[in-house]
N, C-alpha and C positions, 0 to 999 in steps of 0.2 A: 334518668330514666337509662342514661349512657350504663349505669352499671347495669341494668334490670338485663339488659340485652349483652351484654360481657358474662352476665351471668350465665345465662341462657346458654351462649354459644358453648360455655366453659362447660355446662353441666351435660349438653346436647357432648361436647368432643368425649368428656369422662364416661358416658354410657356406650359408645362408638367403640373407645380402646378398651372398656370389659370386655364389649363382645368378640372382641379380636381376642383377648385372651385368653378369653373360654375355649372358642375354635382353635386356637393354636395347644393348649393343653392338653386336649382333647384328644388331636393328632398325636401328640409328643405321648397320649400313652397308650394309642394303639400302636405306636411304632414300639416302643418301652415294652408292648406286650409280643409284639414278634420278634423281638430281637428275643427275650427270655426263652419264647415257645423255638426258635432257630437251634440255640446254643443245647437247650436239652436235648435236640433232635440228634445235634452235631456230637454231645459228649454220650450221648445212647449209643451213636455208631463207633465213635470212638472204642466206649467197653468193649463191642462185639469185637472191635479189629484184634485188641490187645488179648481179649480171652482165646479167638484164633491160634495168633502168635502163640501164645504160650502151650498150645494145644499140638499146634505144628512143630514148638522144639519139642516136647513131651516124644512126639510121634519121631522125630530126627530120632532123637537119641535113642531110645526103642530101637529103631534097626539098628543103629552104628553098634550099640550093643550085640542086638542078636547076631549080627555080622563077624561081629569079632570073638564071638565062642566059638 
């Protein structure tokens, strides 16, 4: 009978552990989604900033060429 109680306790412990692991994996999935979304947003903003800087360089070069003429 001692084995039955130990087995039941082990089973309850495994069920509780599985519950914690499922909750943890869900939270990790949400965090991963937030990280991916944030990195995409930052990447988009960096791309726009690079495009603006390139346009500014072109405008400055055009102005230099115009003033040299």
